[in-house]
C-alpha positions as a Markdown table, in Angstrom:
| # | Residue | x | y | z |
|---|---|---|---|---|
| 1 | Unk | 9.3 | -0.2 | 3.5 |
| 2 | Unk | 10.2 | -3.9 | 4.6 |
| 3 | Unk | 13.8 | -3.0 | 5.1 |
| 4 | Unk | 13.0 | -0.1 | 7.4 |
| 5 | Unk | 10.5 | -2.2 | 9.5 |
| 6 | Unk | 13.1 | -4.9 | 9.8 |
| 7 | Unk | 15.7 | -2.6 | 11.1 |
| 8 | Unk | 13.3 | -1.0 | 13.5 |
| 9 | Unk | 12.3 | -4.5 | 14.9 |
| 10 | Unk | 15.9 | -5.6 | 15.2 |
| 11 | Unk | 16.8 | -2.5 | 17.3 |
| 12 | Unk | 13.9 | -2.9 | 19.6 |
| 13 | Unk | 14.6 | -6.6 | 20.2 |
| 14 | Unk | 18.3 | -5.9 | 21.1 |
| 15 | Unk | 17.1 | -3.1 | 23.5 |
| 16 | Unk | 14.6 | -5.6 | 25.2 |
| 17 | Unk | 17.4 | -8.1 | 25.5 |
| 18 | Unk | 19.4 | -5.8 | 27.6 |
| 19 | Unk | 16.7 | -5.5 | 30.3 |
| 20 | Unk | 16.8 | -7.8 | 33.4 |
| 21 | Unk | 13.9 | -10.1 | 33.9 |
| 22 | Unk | 10.7 | -8.9 | 35.6 |
| 23 | Unk | 9.2 | -10.5 | 38.6 |
| 24 | Unk | 6.6 | -13.1 | 37.9 |
| 25 | Unk | 2.9 | -12.3 | 37.8 |
| 26 | Unk | -0.4 | -14.1 | 37.3 |
| 27 | Unk | -0.9 | -13.4 | 33.6 |
| 28 | Unk | 2.2 | -14.3 | 31.4 |
| 29 | Unk | 0.7 | -11.8 | 28.8 |
| 30 | Unk | 0.8 | -9.0 | 31.3 |
| 31 | Unk | 4.6 | -10.0 | 32.0 |
| 32 | Unk | 5.6 | -9.7 | 28.5 |
| 33 | Unk | 3.6 | -6.6 | 27.9 |
| 34 | Unk | 5.2 | -4.9 | 30.8 |
| 35 | Unk | 8.5 | -5.9 | 29.9 |
| 36 | Unk | 8.2 | -4.5 | 26.3 |
| 37 | Unk | 6.9 | -1.3 | 27.6 |
| 38 | Unk | 9.9 | -0.5 | 29.7 |
| 39 | Unk | 12.3 | -1.2 | 26.9 |
| 40 | Unk | 13.6 | 2.3 | 27.0 |
| 41 | Unk | 12.6 | 2.7 | 23.4 |
| 42 | Unk | 9.2 | 3.3 | 21.6 |
| 43 | Unk | 7.9 | -0.2 | 21.6 |
| 44 | Unk | 4.5 | 0.0 | 19.7 |
| 45 | Unk | 3.0 | -3.1 | 20.9 |
| 46 | Unk | -0.6 | -3.7 | 19.7 |
| 47 | Unk | -1.3 | -7.3 | 21.1 |
| 48 | Unk | 0.3 | -10.1 | 22.8 |
| 49 | Unk | -1.4 | -13.4 | 22.4 |
| 50 | Unk | -0.8 | -17.0 | 23.5 |
| 51 | Unk | 0.1 | -19.6 | 20.7 |
| 52 | Unk | -0.6 | -23.3 | 20.8 |
| 53 | Unk | 3.1 | -23.8 | 22.0 |
| 54 | Unk | 3.4 | -23.6 | 25.7 |
| 55 | Unk | 5.3 | -20.7 | 26.9 |
| 56 | Unk | 5.5 | -19.1 | 23.4 |
| 57 | Unk | 3.6 | -15.8 | 22.7 |
| 58 | Unk | 2.8 | -13.9 | 19.6 |
| 59 | Unk | 3.6 | -10.2 | 19.6 |
| 60 | Unk | 2.3 | -7.9 | 17.2 |
| 61 | Unk | 3.6 | -4.3 | 16.7 |
| 62 | Unk | 1.4 | -1.4 | 15.6 |
| 63 | Unk | 3.7 | -1.3 | 12.4 |
| 64 | Unk | 2.3 | -4.6 | 11.6 |
| 65 | Unk | 5.7 | -6.6 | 12.4 |
| 66 | Unk | 5.5 | -9.9 | 14.4 |
| 67 | Unk | 7.7 | -11.9 | 16.4 |
| 68 | Unk | 7.4 | -14.7 | 19.0 |
| 69 | Unk | 8.7 | -14.4 | 22.5 |
| 70 | Unk | 8.9 | -16.4 | 25.7 |
| 71 | Unk | 6.9 | -15.1 | 28.7 |
| 72 | Unk | 9.8 | -12.9 | 30.0 |
| 73 | Unk | 10.9 | -11.5 | 26.8 |
| 74 | Unk | 14.2 | -13.1 | 26.9 |
| 75 | Unk | 14.2 | -15.1 | 23.7 |
| 76 | Unk | 12.6 | -14.2 | 20.3 |
| 77 | Unk | 11.7 | -15.8 | 17.1 |
| 78 | Unk | 11.1 | -13.8 | 13.9 |
| 79 | Unk | 9.2 | -15.7 | 11.2 |
| 80 | Unk | 6.1 | -17.8 | 10.7 |
| 81 | Unk | 4.8 | -20.4 | 13.0 |
| 82 | Unk | 3.7 | -23.8 | 11.5 |
| 83 | Unk | 1.5 | -26.5 | 12.8 |
| 84 | Unk | 2.2 | -30.0 | 11.5 |
| 85 | Unk | -1.4 | -31.5 | 11.5 |
| 86 | Unk | -3.4 | -34.2 | 9.9 |
| 87 | Unk | -3.7 | -32.0 | 6.7 |
| 88 | Unk | -0.1 | -31.1 | 6.6 |
| 89 | Unk | 1.7 | -27.9 | 7.4 |
| 90 | Unk | -0.6 | -25.2 | 8.5 |
| 91 | Unk | 0.9 | -21.7 | 8.7 |
| 92 | Unk | -0.5 | -20.4 | 11.9 |
| 93 | Unk | 1.1 | -16.9 | 11.5 |
| 94 | Unk | -0.7 | -16.5 | 8.2 |
| 95 | Unk | -4.0 | -17.5 | 9.7 |
| 96 | Unk | -3.6 | -14.7 | 12.3 |
| 97 | Unk | -2.7 | -12.2 | 9.5 |
| 98 | Unk | -5.9 | -13.3 | 7.8 |
| 99 | Unk | -8.1 | -13.0 | 10.7 |
| 100 | Unk | -6.7 | -9.5 | 11.5 |
| 101 | Unk | -7.1 | -8.4 | 7.8 |
| 102 | Unk | -10.6 | -9.5 | 7.7 |
| 103 | Unk | -11.4 | -7.6 | 10.9 |
| 104 | Unk | -9.7 | -4.4 | 9.8 |
| 105 | Unk | -11.5 | -4.5 | 6.4 |
| 106 | Unk | -14.9 | -5.1 | 8.0 |
| 107 | Unk | -14.3 | -1.9 | 10.0 |
| 108 | Unk | -14.2 | 0.2 | 6.8 |
| 109 | Unk | -17.7 | 1.8 | 6.5 |
| 110 | Unk | -19.5 | 1.0 | 3.4 |
| 111 | Unk | -20.0 | 4.7 | 2.4 |
| 112 | Unk | -16.2 | 4.9 | 2.0 |
| 113 | Unk | -16.2 | 1.9 | -0.5 |
| 114 | Unk | -17.1 | 1.8 | -4.2 |
| 115 | Unk | -19.4 | -1.1 | -4.3 |
| 116 | Unk | -20.6 | -3.1 | -7.2 |
| 117 | Unk | -23.6 | -5.4 | -6.4 |
| 118 | Unk | -25.8 | -7.7 | -8.3 |
| 119 | Unk | -29.5 | -7.6 | -8.7 |
| 120 | Unk | -30.0 | -10.8 | -6.5 |
| 121 | Unk | -29.2 | -11.9 | -3.0 |
| 122 | Unk | -25.5 | -11.4 | -2.2 |
| 123 | Unk | -23.6 | -14.7 | -1.5 |
| 124 | Unk | -20.0 | -13.3 | -0.9 |
| 125 | Unk | -18.2 | -10.0 | -0.8 |
| 126 | Unk | -14.7 | -9.5 | -2.2 |
| 127 | Unk | -12.6 | -6.5 | -1.0 |
| 128 | Unk | -10.3 | -5.2 | -3.7 |
| 129 | Unk | -7.6 | -2.7 | -3.5 |
| 130 | Unk | -7.5 | -1.1 | -6.9 |
| 131 | Unk | -5.7 | 1.7 | -8.9 |
| 132 | Unk | -7.4 | 3.2 | -12.0 |
| 133 | Unk | -4.0 | 3.4 | -13.9 |
| 134 | Unk | -3.3 | -0.4 | -13.5 |
| 135 | Unk | -4.0 | -2.5 | -16.5 |
| 136 | Unk | -4.8 | -5.5 | -14.5 |
| 137 | Unk | -7.1 | -3.8 | -12.4 |
| 138 | Unk | -9.1 | -2.7 | -15.5 |
| 139 | Unk | -8.9 | -6.3 | -16.8 |
| 140 | Unk | -10.4 | -7.4 | -13.3 |
| 141 | Unk | -13.1 | -4.7 | -13.6 |
| 142 | Unk | -14.2 | -6.3 | -16.9 |
| 143 | Unk | -15.1 | -9.2 | -14.7 |
| 144 | Unk | -17.3 | -7.3 | -12.3 |
| 145 | Unk | -20.5 | -8.0 | -14.2 |
| 146 | Unk | -19.9 | -11.7 | -14.2 |
| 147 | Unk | -19.1 | -11.7 | -10.6 |
| 148 | Unk | -22.3 | -9.8 | -9.8 |
| 149 | Unk | -24.2 | -12.5 | -11.9 |
| 150 | Unk | -22.7 | -14.9 | -9.6 |
| 151 | Unk | -24.1 | -13.0 | -6.6 |
| 152 | Unk | -20.5 | -11.8 | -5.6 |
| 153 | Unk | -20.3 | -8.2 | -4.6 |
| 154 | Unk | -17.1 | -6.2 | -5.4 |
| 155 | Unk | -16.1 | -3.6 | -2.8 |
| 156 | Unk | -13.3 | -1.3 | -4.0 |
| 157 | Unk | -10.8 | 0.3 | -1.7 |
| 158 | Unk | -8.2 | 2.9 | -3.2 |
| 159 | Unk | -4.6 | 1.9 | -3.3 |
| 160 | Unk | -2.6 | 4.3 | -5.7 |
| 161 | Unk | 0.5 | 2.3 | -6.6 |
| 162 | Unk | 2.5 | 5.3 | -7.4 |
| 163 | Unk | 1.8 | 7.0 | -4.1 |
| 164 | Unk | -0.3 | 10.0 | -3.0 |
| 165 | Unk | 1.3 | 12.4 | -5.4 |
| 166 | Unk | 0.7 | 10.2 | -8.6 |
| 167 | Unk | -1.9 | 10.6 | -11.2 |
| 168 | Unk | -3.7 | 7.5 | -9.9 |
| 169 | Unk | -4.3 | 9.1 | -6.5 |
| 170 | Unk | -5.7 | 12.3 | -8.3 |
| 171 | Unk | -8.1 | 10.0 | -10.2 |
| 172 | Unk | -9.3 | 8.0 | -7.4 |
| 173 | Unk | -10.0 | 11.1 | -5.4 |
| 174 | Unk | -12.1 | 12.1 | -8.3 |
| 175 | Unk | -13.9 | 8.8 | -8.2 |
| 176 | Unk | -14.6 | 8.9 | -4.4 |
| 177 | Unk | -15.7 | 12.7 | -4.7 |
| 178 | Unk | -18.2 | 11.9 | -7.8 |
| 179 | Unk | -22.0 | 12.0 | -7.4 |
| 180 | Unk | -22.0 | 8.5 | -8.5 |
| 181 | Unk | -18.8 | 6.7 | -7.6 |
| 182 | Unk | -19.6 | 3.5 | -9.2 |
| 183 | Unk | -20.2 | 5.1 | -12.6 |
| 184 | Unk | -17.0 | 7.2 | -12.1 |
| 185 | Unk | -14.9 | 4.1 | -11.3 |
| 186 | Unk | -16.1 | 2.4 | -14.5 |
| 187 | Unk | -15.4 | 5.6 | -16.5 |
| 188 | Unk | -11.8 | 5.9 | -15.0 |
| 189 | Unk | -11.2 | 2.2 | -15.7 |
| 190 | Unk | -12.0 | 2.8 | -19.3 |
| 191 | Unk | -9.3 | 5.4 | -19.3 |
| 192 | Unk | -11.8 | 8.3 | -19.9 |
| 193 | Unk | -11.4 | 11.7 | -18.3 |
| 194 | Unk | -13.6 | 12.6 | -15.2 |
| 195 | Unk | -14.9 | 16.1 | -15.0 |
| 196 | Unk | -15.7 | 16.4 | -11.5 |
| 197 | Unk | -13.5 | 18.0 | -8.7 |
| 198 | Unk | -11.3 | 16.0 | -6.3 |
| 199 | Unk | -11.6 | 18.4 | -3.3 |
| 200 | Unk | -14.1 | 16.6 | -1.1 |
| 201 | Unk | -13.4 | 14.8 | 2.2 |
| 202 | Unk | -12.2 | 11.4 | 0.8 |
| 203 | Unk | -10.7 | 8.2 | 2.2 |
| 204 | Unk | -8.1 | 7.7 | -0.6 |
| 205 | Unk | -5.0 | 8.3 | 1.5 |
| 206 | Unk | -6.3 | 6.4 | 4.5 |
| 207 | Unk | -7.2 | 3.4 | 2.5 |
| 208 | Unk | -3.7 | 3.5 | 0.7 |
| 209 | Unk | -2.0 | 3.3 | 4.2 |
| 210 | Unk | -4.4 | 0.6 | 5.2 |
| 211 | Unk | -3.5 | -1.5 | 2.3 |
| 212 | Unk | 0.2 | -1.1 | 3.1 |
| 213 | Unk | -0.4 | -2.2 | 6.6 |
| 214 | Unk | -2.3 | -5.1 | 5.5 |
| 215 | Unk | 0.5 | -6.4 | 3.2 |
| 216 | Unk | -0.7 | -5.0 | -0.1 |
| 217 | Unk | 2.3 | -4.5 | -2.3 |
| 218 | Unk | 0.6 | -4.1 | -5.7 |
| 219 | Unk | -2.8 | -3.9 | -7.5 |
| 220 | Unk | -5.3 | -5.4 | -7.8 |
| 221 | Unk | -5.2 | -7.0 | -4.3 |
| 222 | Unk | -8.1 | -9.1 | -3.7 |
| 223 | Unk | -9.2 | -10.1 | -0.2 |
| 224 | Unk | -11.4 | -13.0 | 0.3 |
| 225 | Unk | -14.0 | -12.9 | 3.2 |
| 226 | Unk | -11.7 | -14.9 | 5.3 |
| 227 | Unk | -9.0 | -12.4 | 5.0 |
| 228 | Unk | -6.7 | -14.3 | 2.5 |
| 229 | Unk | -4.9 | -11.9 | 0.3 |
| 230 | Unk | -4.8 | -12.9 | -3.3 |
| 231 | Unk | -2.5 | -10.7 | -5.4 |
| 232 | Unk | -3.2 | -10.0 | -9.0 |
| 233 | Unk | -5.9 | -10.5 | -11.7 |
| 234 | Unk | -8.2 | -13.6 | -11.2 |
| 235 | Unk | -10.9 | -14.4 | -13.6 |
| 236 | Unk | -14.4 | -14.4 | -12.2 |
| 237 | Unk | -15.0 | -18.2 | -12.5 |
| 238 | Unk | -11.8 | -18.8 | -10.6 |
| 239 | Unk | -12.6 | -16.5 | -7.9 |
| 240 | Unk | -16.0 | -18.0 | -7.5 |
| 241 | Unk | -14.3 | -21.4 | -7.2 |
| 242 | Unk | -12.2 | -20.0 | -4.5 |
| 243 | Unk | -15.3 | -18.8 | -2.6 |
| 244 | Unk | -16.8 | -22.2 | -3.0 |
| 245 | Unk | -19.5 | -20.9 | -5.3 |
| 246 | Unk | -20.7 | -21.6 | -8.6 |
| 247 | Unk | -23.7 | -21.3 | -10.9 |
C-alpha cells in the first residue's frame, strides 16, 4: 500500500512541475489549489494549509499522502516538517496527523463502536482498532476491566488484519451484528464461537478502510484522545500514565 501511494504521488508531482506558473491571486492557498487542480491528472487534493514557514504550504491528498509546496506549486518537499523549539525538535507533520486522526475518529457514531465503560464518571476515552484473531488484542482486552476501574472507556473499532475475506472479518461482523456486541466481543476474544449471523448492516469494512487511511498497520492500534497512535499491546497502568491519569 505504501509503495503504490508513493508511486502515485511521484507521478502527480512530476505532472504538476510540467505546468507553467499561474497568475498571482490574493490567497496563496487558492493559487496552489488551482494549480494542482489543472495538473492534467486526477489530483485528489483534500486540503491546502499554511505552515509556520513563510511561503511553504502543507498539501494533503484524499489518499492520506502529504507533501509541502511553495505557493505556485513549483517546488516540493516530501517528508516531515520539524520545529526546533525550546523543548527540542517537534514534529509538526505528526501533530497535524494526530489532529486529523482525532477528528476523523470523533466522527464515528457511538452506535458503530463496541464500547466498554466503567461504572463511574469517564475521565478519558481510548479508541482501539482490534481484531478478534490477534493474540495481543486478547491480551489488551484482559486489561479492559482495569482500564474501566481507572475511569477509562475503551471504544473498539474493527480492523481485520487479514483483510475482509479473512476469518477475523467474519467474526467481527458477528460481533457487530450481535444483540449485545460487548458480550460478543468478550466471547470472541476468549476464542469461543459466536452463534449469531453476520448478515446485518455493519461498519466492519468501512472501519477497516478508515484504519488504513489513519496509518494503522497492525492490531491492536490504540489512539489516544489527542490523536496519537500507539501500536501494540500496552498495559492498563502505562496507558493511564500516558493519559496523565492514575488512581
